C-alpha positions in Angstrom: 5.8 0.4 -14.7 9.0 -1.1 -13.1 11.8 1.6 -12.9 15.1 0.5 -13.4 18.2 2.8 -12.3 21.6 1.6 -13.0 25.0 3.4 -12.2 28.2 2.4 -14.4 31.7 3.7 -15.0 34.4 4.9 -12.7 33.7 6.4 -9.3 35.1 9.6 -10.4 32.8 9.7 -13.1 29.7 7.6 -13.0 27.2 7.4 -15.7 23.5 7.4 -14.5 20.8 5.3 -16.5 17.1 5.3 -15.9 14.7 3.1 -17.7 11.3 1.2 -17.4 9.4 -1.8 -18.3 7.3 -1.2 -20.5 9.6 1.1 -21.9 9.3 4.8 -21.5 11.3 7.9 -21.8 13.4 8.7 -19.0 11.6 12.1 -18.2 8.5 10.1 -17.7 10.0 7.1 -15.7 11.5 9.7 -13.5 8.2 11.7 -13.2 6.3 8.6 -11.8 9.2 7.5 -9.5 9.5 11.5 -8.2 5.7 12.1 -7.9 3.8 9.0 -8.7 2.0 10.1 -11.8 2.6 10.9 -15.5 4.7 14.0 -16.8 1.7 15.5 -18.5 0.0 15.8 -15.3 2.7 17.8 -13.2 2.5 21.3 -11.8 4.6 23.9 -13.3 6.9 23.7 -10.1 6.9 20.0 -10.5 8.1 20.1 -13.9 10.9 22.4 -13.2 11.9 20.0 -10.6 11.8 16.9 -12.6 13.7 18.8 -15.3 16.4 19.5 -12.6 16.1 16.2 -11.8 17.1 14.8 -15.2 19.9 17.5 -15.6 21.6 16.3 -12.4 21.3 12.6 -13.6 22.8 13.5 -17.2 25.7 15.5 -15.4 24.5 18.9 -16.3 25.7 21.9 -14.8 22.3 22.7 -13.8 21.8 20.0 -11.7 25.2 20.4 -10.0 23.8 23.3 -8.1 25.5 25.9 -10.3 22.1 27.9 -11.2 21.2 31.3 -10.3 19.3 30.4 -7.3 22.1 28.7 -5.8 24.4 31.6 -6.2 22.2 33.7 -4.8 21.9 31.4 -1.5 25.8 31.3 -1.1 25.9 35.2 -1.5 23.4 35.6 1.5 25.2 32.7 3.4 22.9 30.0 3.0 24.1 26.5 2.3 21.1 25.7 0.2 18.4 28.0 -1.2 15.6 26.3 -3.3 12.0 26.7 -4.4 10.0 23.5 -3.9 6.5 22.3 -3.7 5.4 22.2 -0.2 2.8 19.8 -0.4 0.6 17.3 -2.1 -1.2 20.5 -3.6 2.2 21.5 -5.3 2.0 25.3 -4.1 5.4 26.9 -4.1 7.7 27.7 -1.1 11.0 29.3 -0.9 13.3 27.0 1.5 16.5 28.1 2.6 19.0 26.2 5.0 22.4 26.6 6.6 24.6 24.2 8.9 24.9 26.1 12.2 27.2 23.8 13.4 28.7 20.2 12.0 25.6 18.8 13.9 22.9 21.3 13.8 21.0 22.1 10.5 18.3 24.9 10.3 15.8 25.3 7.4 13.4 28.2 7.0 10.4 27.4 4.4 8.3 30.5 3.2 5.5 29.2 1.4 2.2 31.0 -0.1 -0.1 29.7 2.7 0.5 29.7 6.2 0.3 25.7 6.4 3.5 25.9 4.1 5.8 28.0 6.1 7.5 26.5 9.1 11.0 26.2 10.5 12.9 22.9 11.1 16.1 22.3 13.4 18.0 19.0 13.1 20.5 18.1 15.6 22.4 14.9 15.4 22.8 13.7 18.8 24.7 10.4 17.9 26.4 8.9 14.8 23.0 7.4 13.7 20.3 9.4 15.8 19.1 13.0 14.9 16.3 14.5 16.6 13.9 16.9 14.3 11.8 19.8 15.5 9.3 21.5 13.2 7.4 24.7 14.0 4.9 26.4 11.6 3.7 29.9 11.4 0.6 29.2 13.3 2.9 27.8 16.4 1.9 24.2 16.0 5.1 22.1 16.4 6.0 18.6 16.2 9.5 16.7 17.3 10.8 13.5 16.3 13.9 11.1 16.2 15.4 9.7 13.3 17.7 6.5 13.6 19.9 5.9 10.3 22.3 3.4 9.8 24.3 3.7 6.6 26.0 0.8 5.0 
C-alpha cells in the first residue's frame, strides 16, 4: 500500500488525515506504517499503541498525554512514563525518562526480560550532534553519535 498523510488548517489547530492507495481505514494504514503489518496481527500492546496514535492524530486528550500513566509519571518527577514494546517480539517494558539538564536526557527501561532492560543517556554536545550511550542489565554497552540537521 501507499500511505498518504496530509496536514491542513491553521498552525494553531492543524487537522491530520491519513489515507492510502488502495483505500483502507485509517487504523489499518497506521498499523502498517508503524508496525509493518495488518491491525489484525498486532500484539495487545501494539494495539494499545495503535489506539493511542490514532487518538493523537484525531486530537483526542488521550493522545495529548493527559492519561493516567502520564499523570503518574509527572507525580513521580518524570518527564515521560510509558509502556511500550521493547523489541521485535512485542514484549512489554516500562520506560521512565527525564531531562537532567537542557542537554542531557536519561531514559530507564525495565522490561520483562534482562535483554529488554537498559539505561540510556543522551547528551547533546553541539546543536546538531548528540552522543548516545546504552547499558543493558547484563552490562553490555553501546555508544553512538547522531548528527541531525532540522530544516
